[in-house]
C-alpha positions in Angstrom: 72.2 114.2 148.6 75.8 114.7 149.5 78.3 112.6 147.5 82.0 112.0 148.0 83.7 111.1 144.8 87.3 109.6 145.0 89.8 108.4 142.4 93.4 107.5 141.7 95.2 108.6 144.9 94.2 108.2 148.5 93.3 111.5 150.1 95.3 112.1 153.3 92.3 114.1 154.5 90.1 110.9 154.6 92.8 108.4 155.5 96.0 109.5 157.3 94.4 112.5 158.9 91.1 110.9 159.5 89.2 111.9 162.7 86.0 110.3 163.9 82.9 111.6 162.1 84.7 113.1 159.1 82.7 110.9 156.7 79.4 111.1 158.6 77.7 113.7 156.4 78.0 111.8 153.1 75.0 109.9 151.7 77.0 108.1 149.1 80.7 107.5 148.1 81.6 106.9 144.4 85.1 105.4 143.8 86.2 105.9 140.2 89.2 103.4 140.2 92.9 103.0 140.8 92.5 103.0 144.6 93.9 100.3 146.9 91.6 97.7 148.6 92.5 98.8 152.2 91.6 102.4 151.3 88.1 101.5 150.0 87.5 99.2 153.0 88.5 102.0 155.4 86.0 104.4 153.7 83.1 102.0 153.9 84.0 101.1 157.5 84.1 104.7 158.6 81.2 106.1 156.5 77.6 105.6 157.2 76.8 105.1 153.5 77.5 102.7 150.6 80.8 102.8 148.7 80.1 102.0 145.0 83.2 101.5 142.8 84.4 100.7 139.3 87.8 99.3 138.4 90.6 101.5 137.1 93.2 100.5 134.6 95.7 99.6 137.4 93.2 97.6 139.5 94.4 94.3 138.0 96.7 94.4 141.1 93.6 93.7 143.3 94.3 90.3 145.1 90.6 90.4 146.0 87.6 92.7 145.8 87.2 95.2 148.7 84.8 93.9 151.4 81.7 95.9 152.1 81.9 97.8 148.9 79.6 97.3 145.8 81.3 96.9 142.4 79.0 98.5 139.8 81.0 97.7 136.7 78.6 96.9 133.8 75.6 97.5 136.0 72.9 100.0 136.7 72.7 100.3 140.5 69.6 102.0 142.0 70.2 103.9 145.3 67.6 106.1 146.9 65.9 106.5 143.6 69.1 107.5 141.6 70.0 105.1 138.7 73.8 104.8 138.7 75.6 103.3 135.7 79.1 102.0 136.2 81.7 101.4 133.5 85.3 101.0 134.7 88.6 100.7 132.8 90.5 102.8 130.5 91.3 103.1 126.8 93.5 100.2 125.8 97.1 101.3 125.4 98.7 98.0 126.5 97.5 94.5 127.5 95.5 94.7 130.7 92.5 93.3 132.5 90.7 96.7 132.7 91.6 98.2 129.4 89.2 98.4 126.4 89.1 99.5 122.8 86.3 101.8 121.8 84.6 98.8 120.2 84.8 96.8 123.4 83.4 99.6 125.5 80.5 100.0 123.1 79.8 96.3 123.4 79.7 96.6 127.2 77.2 99.4 126.9 75.0 97.4 124.4 74.7 94.6 126.8 73.0 97.0 129.2 70.4 98.2 126.6 67.4 96.4 128.1 68.1 97.7 131.6 68.6 101.2 130.3 65.4 100.9 128.4 63.4 99.5 131.4 64.8 102.1 133.8 64.4 104.9 131.3 68.0 105.8 131.3 70.3 106.7 134.3 71.1 109.7 136.5 74.7 109.3 137.2 77.5 107.8 135.1 80.5 106.5 137.1 83.6 105.6 135.0 87.3 105.5 135.4 88.2 107.1 132.0 86.7 110.3 130.8 84.6 110.9 127.7 86.5 111.8 124.5 87.2 115.6 124.3 85.5 116.2 127.7 88.4 116.1 130.1 90.7 113.6 128.4 94.1 114.1 126.9 95.5 113.5 123.5 98.0 110.7 124.5 96.5 107.3 124.1 96.9 106.2 127.7 94.6 109.1 128.8 92.2 109.2 125.8 88.5 109.2 126.6 85.7 107.1 125.1 83.5 108.5 122.4 80.8 106.1 123.5 80.7 107.9 127.0 79.9 111.2 125.1 77.2 109.4 123.2 75.6 108.3 126.5 75.7 111.8 127.8 74.0 113.2 124.7 71.4 110.4 124.5 70.4 110.1 128.2 71.3 113.6 129.6 72.3 112.3 133.1 72.6 114.8 136.0 76.2 113.8 136.8 79.2 112.1 135.2 82.1 111.2 137.5 85.4 109.9 136.4 89.0 109.7 137.4 92.1 108.6 135.4 93.3 112.1 134.3 95.2 113.3 137.4 94.6 117.0 138.0 98.3 117.5 138.7 99.2 116.6 135.1 98.6 120.2 134.1 97.1 123.5 135.1 94.2 123.4 132.6 92.6 120.2 133.9 89.3 121.3 135.5 87.7 119.4 138.4 84.1 120.4 137.3 82.8 121.3 133.9 79.4 121.2 132.2 78.2 119.3 129.1 74.6 120.1 128.2 72.6 119.1 131.3 75.4 117.0 132.8 77.8 118.1 135.4 81.1 116.4 134.7 83.4 115.9 137.7 87.0 114.7 137.7 87.2 112.9 141.0 91.0 112.8 141.2 91.9 112.4 144.9 88.4 113.6 146.0 85.5 115.9 145.2 82.4 116.7 147.2 79.2 117.0 145.2 75.6 117.9 146.2 72.7 116.8 144.0 
């Protein structure tokens, strides 16, 4: 399966410099937050596959949800046999619709326990924020969640895709890393993944 992951900034490659068929080879698009509604609607219109998204910390600016796309916040969405868990938002550093304390994020995960149990875990974790000490930063606005790391350790998903930490913030921000059995991808702008 060929996946396009996007987050935080609109890729000119898939928007301004789009040419017919450029999105044809993707089987799934995962949007990790802080993208404008018209961009997400463009992707789902031009692609021949679903666009699944979670909210970013700046998505309170949405006047409406993007048409044709599927919000997977606080859900496990099953697509072609892949169990995809979505948890949008970032660590709370100010008042905001999609900002959470560690305790609030843990509560969101606990609400999914029955579905996690019934489906025997998940294959892909899609979030906006990274996991603590796995691609996050020390400043509170880009801190990751410890409970995301707990999810990786407990369920060992194949893939963890997030945004929020822009790769242009520094030279040492990797696009891909490995944590146990899980491939971690920072989807800032875009990243192509084959699983």
